[in-house]
C-alpha positions as CSV (number, residue, x, y, z in Angstrom):
1,R,-147.3,-69.4,-32.2
2,Q,-144.0,-68.2,-31.5
3,S,-144.1,-64.9,-28.7
4,A,-141.8,-61.6,-29.2
5,S,-142.5,-60.4,-26.6
6,D,-138.8,-59.1,-24.9
7,D,-136.7,-56.3,-26.6
8,A,-134.0,-57.9,-27.4
9,T,-136.1,-61.3,-29.0
10,R,-138.4,-58.4,-31.5
11,A,-135.1,-56.9,-32.5
12,A,-133.1,-60.0,-33.9
13,L,-136.3,-60.5,-35.6
14,A,-136.7,-57.9,-37.5
15,E,-133.0,-57.5,-38.3
16,T,-133.4,-61.8,-39.5
17,L,-136.3,-60.3,-41.8
18,L,-134.4,-57.1,-43.2
19,R,-131.1,-59.4,-44.3
20,N,-133.8,-62.0,-46.0
21,V,-135.5,-59.1,-47.8
22,Y,-131.9,-57.7,-49.1
23,R,-130.9,-61.0,-50.3
24,G,-133.8,-60.8,-53.1
25,F,-131.3,-58.6,-54.8
26,D,-129.6,-62.1,-55.1
27,Y,-131.8,-63.5,-57.1
28,R,-132.0,-63.3,-61.3
29,S,-135.5,-65.2,-61.8
30,E,-138.4,-63.7,-61.4
31,S,-139.8,-66.0,-59.6
32,D,-136.6,-66.6,-57.5
33,I,-136.8,-62.7,-56.4
34,Y,-140.2,-63.4,-55.8
35,D,-139.8,-66.6,-53.5
36,A,-137.2,-65.4,-51.4
37,L,-139.3,-61.7,-50.6
38,A,-142.2,-63.5,-50.3
39,Q,-140.4,-65.3,-46.9
40,S,-140.1,-62.6,-44.6
41,V,-142.7,-59.7,-46.3
42,Q,-146.4,-60.0,-46.8
43,G,-149.1,-57.6,-48.1
44,E,-148.6,-54.8,-50.1
45,L,-145.0,-54.5,-49.4
46,L,-144.5,-57.6,-51.0
47,A,-145.2,-56.4,-54.2
48,D,-143.6,-52.8,-53.9
49,L,-140.6,-54.3,-52.8
50,Y,-140.9,-56.9,-56.0
51,L,-141.4,-54.7,-58.5
52,K,-138.3,-52.3,-57.3
53,I,-135.6,-55.1,-57.6
54,K,-137.6,-56.4,-60.8
55,Q,-137.1,-52.8,-62.0
56,G,-133.1,-52.6,-61.0
57,L,-132.7,-55.5,-63.0
58,I,-134.6,-54.3,-66.1
59,M,-132.0,-51.1,-66.0
60,Q,-129.2,-53.5,-65.5
61,E,-131.0,-55.6,-68.9
62,Q,-130.8,-53.1,-70.7
63,G,-126.6,-52.3,-70.6
64,G,-127.7,-50.1,-67.6
65,A,-125.6,-50.2,-63.9
66,V,-125.2,-53.7,-62.2
67,A,-126.3,-53.3,-58.7
68,R,-125.0,-55.6,-55.4
69,V,-125.8,-55.6,-52.0
70,K,-122.9,-56.3,-50.2
71,E,-123.8,-55.9,-46.4
72,V,-126.7,-55.3,-44.3
73,K,-126.0,-54.1,-40.5
74,V,-128.6,-53.0,-37.9
75,T,-126.8,-49.9,-35.9
76,K,-130.0,-49.8,-33.6
77,S,-133.4,-51.1,-32.9
78,E,-136.0,-50.2,-30.7
79,P,-139.8,-50.4,-30.2
80,V,-142.8,-48.1,-30.9
81,T,-145.7,-47.5,-29.4
82,G,-148.3,-48.4,-32.0
83,Q,-150.6,-51.4,-32.2
84,V,-150.1,-54.0,-35.3
85,K,-153.4,-56.9,-35.0
86,D,-150.7,-59.9,-34.3
87,G,-147.7,-58.5,-34.3
88,F,-145.4,-55.2,-33.0
89,V,-143.5,-52.3,-34.3
90,E,-139.9,-51.8,-34.1
91,R,-138.0,-48.8,-35.3
92,V,-135.3,-50.1,-37.2
93,T,-132.3,-48.1,-38.2
94,W,-129.5,-50.1,-40.8
95,Q,-126.3,-49.3,-43.0
96,V,-126.7,-50.9,-46.6
97,E,-124.0,-51.1,-48.3
98,G,-123.6,-51.7,-52.0
99,T,-122.1,-51.3,-55.3
100,V,-123.1,-50.2,-58.6
101,E,-120.8,-51.3,-61.7
102,H,-121.4,-49.1,-64.4
103,W,-119.1,-48.5,-67.5
104,G,-116.4,-50.2,-65.7
105,H,-116.7,-48.0,-62.9
106,I,-117.5,-49.2,-59.5
107,H,-119.1,-46.8,-57.0
108,T,-119.7,-48.0,-54.0
109,R,-122.0,-46.8,-51.5
110,V,-123.3,-47.0,-47.8
111,N,-126.9,-46.0,-47.4
112,E,-128.3,-44.8,-44.1
113,Y,-132.2,-45.8,-43.6
114,T,-134.5,-45.1,-40.5
115,A,-137.8,-47.2,-40.6
116,D,-140.7,-48.6,-38.6
117,L,-141.4,-52.2,-39.4
118,G,-144.7,-54.0,-38.8
119,I,-143.9,-57.3,-37.8
120,V,-146.6,-59.6,-37.2
121,T,-147.6,-62.8,-37.3
122,N,-149.2,-65.4,-40.5
123,H,-149.4,-69.2,-40.0
124,G,-146.4,-69.3,-37.4
125,A,-144.0,-67.6,-39.3
126,W,-143.0,-63.8,-38.9
127,K,-143.5,-61.3,-41.4
128,I,-143.1,-57.5,-42.3
129,N,-145.9,-55.8,-42.8
130,L,-145.1,-52.5,-42.7
131,M,-142.2,-50.0,-43.9
132,D,-142.9,-46.6,-42.9
133,V,-139.0,-44.8,-43.8
134,V,-138.6,-42.5,-41.3
135,K,-135.1,-41.2,-42.7
136,Q,-132.7,-41.4,-45.2
137,S,-129.5,-40.5,-46.2
138,Q,-126.3,-41.3,-47.6
139,V,-123.2,-42.0,-45.6
140,R,-120.4,-42.4,-47.7
141,S,-119.8,-43.0,-51.0
142,A,-116.2,-43.5,-53.8
143,V,-115.5,-44.4,-57.2
144,S,-113.1,-46.7,-58.0
145,L,-111.7,-48.4,-61.7
146,R,-113.0,-52.2,-61.8
147,R,-109.6,-54.1,-62.0
148,L,-109.3,-56.7,-65.0
């Protein structure tokens, strides 16, 4: 059984799991998306995130925007009091840089999120089972034309 006793270990674990969640956006097939998410997420959160990613892909197939996550950067991570059975809660602030391409324009956005992540151990693997977003804001936004 793994232990996440010190703050640095808990912060590193939270960051790794969070980055893995965004890897789900790299895939196009439903089973690949689900499998990628299931590596790091469990419970109702798994279904919620899967449906959000799938919804984004459906918009893309209908001639809508093509979204890509370029970078995920954790800027702050701290333990939160509050007990989670077989785990812990970590308040994490991270920035996601992504692009949305639509009709030859590329919109680059950096959004920042702060959320309490419930992280539990399940059969020896750590997974996020709760994501309670505390704050969300747009840090930067820019538009450019796609170069051919």
